[in-house]
C-alpha positions as CSV (number, residue, x, y, z in Angstrom):
1,M,-23.6,23.4,3.1
2,S,-24.9,20.8,0.7
3,P,-25.1,17.4,2.4
4,D,-24.2,15.7,-0.9
5,L,-21.1,17.8,-1.3
6,V,-20.1,17.1,2.3
7,M,-20.6,13.4,1.7
8,D,-18.6,13.5,-1.5
9,T,-15.7,15.4,0.1
10,C,-15.5,13.2,3.2
11,L,-15.6,9.9,1.2
12,L,-13.0,11.2,-1.3
13,A,-10.7,12.2,1.5
14,G,-11.1,8.9,3.2
15,E,-10.7,6.9,0.0
16,I,-7.5,8.7,-0.9
17,M,-6.0,7.9,2.4
18,L,-7.2,4.3,2.6
19,K,-6.2,3.2,-1.0
20,N,-2.7,4.9,-0.7
21,G,-1.4,3.2,2.4
22,G,-3.0,5.2,5.2
23,E,-4.3,3.7,8.4
24,T,-8.1,3.0,8.7
25,Y,-8.4,5.0,11.9
26,R,-6.8,8.0,10.2
27,S,-9.3,7.7,7.3
28,E,-12.2,7.5,9.8
29,E,-10.9,10.5,11.8
30,T,-10.4,12.6,8.7
31,M,-14.0,12.0,7.4
32,T,-15.4,12.7,10.9
33,L,-13.5,15.9,11.3
34,I,-14.5,17.2,7.9
35,A,-18.2,16.3,8.4
36,R,-18.3,18.0,11.8
37,A,-16.5,21.1,10.6
38,A,-19.2,21.3,7.8
39,G,-21.9,21.4,10.5
40,M,-23.2,17.8,10.2
41,D,-24.6,16.1,13.3
42,S,-24.5,12.4,14.5
43,V,-21.4,11.7,12.4
44,N,-20.3,8.1,12.2
45,S,-17.6,6.6,10.0
46,S,-16.3,3.1,9.6
47,A,-13.5,1.9,7.4
48,T,-12.0,-1.4,6.5
49,P,-9.1,-2.0,4.0
50,T,-11.7,-2.6,1.2
51,S,-14.7,-0.3,2.1
52,I,-15.8,2.9,3.7
53,I,-19.1,3.8,5.3
54,L,-20.1,7.3,6.4
55,S,-23.4,8.5,7.9
56,F,-24.5,11.8,9.4
57,R,-27.6,13.9,10.0
58,A,-28.3,17.1,8.1
59,N,-31.5,19.2,8.4
60,G,-33.2,16.4,10.3
61,Q,-32.5,13.8,7.6
62,D,-30.0,10.9,7.8
63,H,-27.5,10.4,5.0
64,T,-25.5,7.2,4.6
65,R,-23.2,6.1,1.8
66,M,-20.7,3.3,1.3
67,I,-17.9,3.0,-1.3
68,R,-15.5,0.1,-2.0
69,T,-11.7,0.4,-2.3
70,P,-10.7,-2.9,-4.0
71,H,-7.4,-1.6,-5.4
72,R,-4.7,-0.3,-3.0
73,T,-1.2,0.9,-3.4
74,I,1.5,2.8,-1.4
75,D,1.7,6.5,-2.1
76,L,2.2,8.3,1.3
77,N,2.6,11.6,-0.5
78,K,-1.1,11.5,-1.4
79,V,-2.0,10.6,2.2
80,T,0.0,13.7,3.4
81,L,-1.7,16.0,0.8
82,A,-5.2,14.8,1.7
83,N,-4.5,15.2,5.4
84,D,-3.3,18.7,4.8
85,V,-6.4,19.6,2.8
86,S,-8.6,18.3,5.6
87,R,-6.7,20.3,8.2
88,R,-7.0,23.5,6.2
89,F,-10.7,23.0,5.8
90,V,-11.3,22.2,9.5
91,S,-9.3,25.3,10.5
92,G,-11.4,27.5,8.1
93,Q,-8.6,28.4,5.7
94,I,-10.5,27.0,2.6
95,T,-14.1,26.4,1.7
96,L,-15.7,23.0,1.2
97,E,-15.8,23.5,-2.6
98,Q,-12.1,24.3,-2.6
99,A,-11.4,21.3,-0.5
100,Y,-13.3,19.0,-2.8
101,R,-11.5,20.4,-5.9
102,M,-8.1,20.0,-4.3
103,L,-8.9,16.4,-3.3
104,C,-10.0,15.6,-6.9
105,E,-6.7,16.9,-8.1
106,I,-4.8,14.8,-5.5
107,D,-6.8,11.7,-6.5
108,R,-6.0,12.2,-10.2
109,K,-2.4,13.1,-9.6
110,K,0.3,10.6,-10.6
111,T,2.9,9.5,-8.2
112,I,5.7,11.9,-7.7
113,Y,8.3,9.2,-8.2
114,P,8.6,8.0,-11.9
115,Q,8.7,4.3,-12.6
116,W,12.4,4.2,-13.4
117,L,13.3,5.8,-10.1
118,Q,11.2,3.2,-8.3
119,L,13.0,0.4,-10.1
120,V,16.4,2.0,-9.2
121,A,15.4,2.3,-5.6
122,A,14.2,-1.3,-5.5
123,G,17.5,-2.5,-7.0
124,V,19.7,-0.4,-4.7
125,A,17.8,-1.2,-1.6
126,S,17.6,-5.0,-2.3
127,G,21.3,-5.2,-3.3
128,S,22.3,-3.3,-0.1
129,F,20.1,-5.4,2.1
130,A,21.7,-8.6,0.6
131,M,25.1,-7.2,1.7
132,L,23.8,-6.4,5.2
133,T,22.8,-10.0,5.6
134,G,26.3,-11.2,5.0
135,G,26.7,-10.9,1.2
136,F,29.9,-9.9,-0.5
137,W,30.2,-6.9,-2.8
138,Y,30.1,-9.1,-6.0
139,E,26.7,-10.4,-4.9
140,L,25.2,-6.9,-4.8
141,L,24.5,-6.7,-8.6
142,P,23.0,-10.2,-9.0
143,A,20.7,-9.6,-6.0
144,A,19.7,-6.2,-7.4
145,L,18.9,-7.6,-10.8
146,A,16.8,-10.4,-9.2
147,A,14.9,-7.8,-7.2
148,L,14.3,-5.7,-10.3
149,T,12.9,-8.8,-12.0
150,V,10.5,-9.3,-9.0
151,K,9.5,-5.6,-9.0
152,I,8.9,-5.5,-12.8
153,S,7.0,-8.8,-12.8
154,S,4.8,-7.8,-9.9
155,D,3.8,-4.5,-11.6
156,F,3.1,-6.3,-14.8
157,F,1.1,-9.3,-13.5
158,E,-0.9,-7.1,-11.1
159,Q,-2.7,-5.7,-14.2
160,F,-3.9,-9.2,-15.3
161,L,-4.2,-11.3,-12.1
162,R,-6.7,-10.1,-9.7
163,V,-5.7,-12.6,-7.0
164,K,-2.8,-11.0,-5.1
165,F,-1.4,-14.3,-4.0
166,F,-0.9,-15.5,-7.6
167,F,0.9,-12.5,-9.1
168,E,3.1,-12.2,-6.0
169,F,3.9,-15.9,-6.2
170,V,4.8,-15.7,-9.9
171,S,6.9,-12.6,-9.4
172,A,8.8,-14.1,-6.5
173,L,9.3,-17.4,-8.5
174,L,10.8,-15.5,-11.5
175,G,13.1,-13.6,-9.2
176,G,14.2,-16.8,-7.5
177,M,14.7,-18.6,-10.8
178,L,17.0,-15.7,-12.0
179,A,18.9,-16.0,-8.7
180,L,19.3,-19.7,-9.4
181,L,20.5,-19.0,-12.9
182,F,23.2,-16.6,-11.5
183,V,24.4,-19.3,-9.1
184,A,24.6,-21.8,-11.9
185,L,26.7,-19.5,-14.0
186,F,28.8,-18.2,-11.2
187,P,29.2,-20.9,-8.5
188,E,30.9,-18.5,-6.0
189,L,27.5,-16.8,-5.5
190,R,25.3,-17.9,-2.7
191,I,21.7,-18.6,-3.4
192,S,20.5,-17.7,0.1
193,V,21.9,-14.2,-0.2
194,L,20.5,-13.6,-3.6
195,I,17.0,-14.8,-2.6
196,I,17.0,-12.5,0.4
197,G,17.8,-9.5,-1.7
198,A,15.4,-10.6,-4.5
199,M,12.3,-10.9,-2.2
200,L,12.7,-7.5,-0.5
201,P,10.4,-5.6,-2.9
202,L,7.5,-7.9,-1.9
203,F,8.1,-7.7,1.9
204,P,4.9,-6.4,3.4
205,G,6.5,-4.0,5.8
206,I,3.8,-1.2,5.6
207,A,1.0,-3.7,5.8
208,I,2.4,-5.2,9.0
209,T,3.0,-1.8,10.5
210,N,-0.5,-0.6,9.7
211,S,-2.0,-3.8,11.0
212,L,-0.4,-3.4,14.4
213,R,-1.3,0.3,14.5
214,D,-5.0,-0.5,13.7
215,L,-5.0,-3.2,16.3
216,M,-3.6,-0.9,18.9
217,A,-6.1,1.8,17.9
218,G,-8.9,-0.6,18.5
219,D,-9.8,-1.3,14.9
220,L,-9.8,-5.1,15.2
221,V,-11.5,-5.9,11.9
222,A,-9.1,-3.7,9.9
223,G,-6.1,-4.8,11.9
224,V,-6.8,-8.5,11.5
225,S,-7.6,-8.2,7.8
226,R,-4.4,-6.2,7.1
227,G,-2.4,-8.8,9.1
228,A,-4.0,-11.6,7.0
229,E,-3.1,-9.7,3.8
230,A,0.5,-9.4,5.0
231,L,0.6,-13.1,6.0
232,L,-0.7,-14.1,2.6
233,T,2.1,-12.1,0.9
234,A,4.6,-13.8,3.2
235,L,3.2,-17.2,2.3
236,S,3.4,-16.5,-1.4
237,V,7.1,-15.4,-1.1
238,A,7.8,-18.4,1.1
239,A,6.2,-20.8,-1.4
240,A,8.1,-19.3,-4.3
241,T,11.3,-19.6,-2.3
242,A,10.6,-23.2,-1.5
243,V,10.1,-24.1,-5.1
244,T,13.3,-22.3,-6.1
245,L,15.3,-24.1,-3.4
246,W,13.9,-27.4,-4.5
247,F,15.7,-27.1,-7.8
248,T,19.0,-26.7,-5.9
249,R,18.8,-30.3,-4.5
């Protein structure tokens, strides 16, 4: 098999997993299994949340390549599909060329959930969570609308602001200000309940989970970096909440 094609296939599989919410150890394991199944020797892979390095030996020559993954999102469907392709190749059900073409299709594929459905899910989940924390039924809709503001703002500002802290802070601040407006118009609403619901779309739940899993798997660099990323998100939400509550004094 062509070492270049093996390298391209391995890196593409690892990149798809890493930039769509997969754990770093899973990305490393997938690349290693594909390379070994392709007959490569001395396979070594290393992944962090922002980069992937792969090296192996083929025909007595060493091959090494590194790629960066600066932009990440959450699409666990792509992680599942890439994992399925790697398993099928390792088990001999498909060829390397077929695996590479399938991975290219997965990488180009749009998310299976349309934008409107993501917004509806964010609103319903946030409004319901606000009720679970002690909110009344009439606080469900304002909390959902505030959460929708946060979600839409986050998706919009992410295109223009490269620093994650800033666009998350601005999005959380807009959601908090809308919650404050609702309380000013309807005094029976409670600002604490609305803010809890509004900030739910920014809660770094998957980042915290992956950080702990990476740490338990021994990937200390990846675990600490993911944990720091989750902490930064939490700080941006906390700062926006503090600014919002300052206006209630």
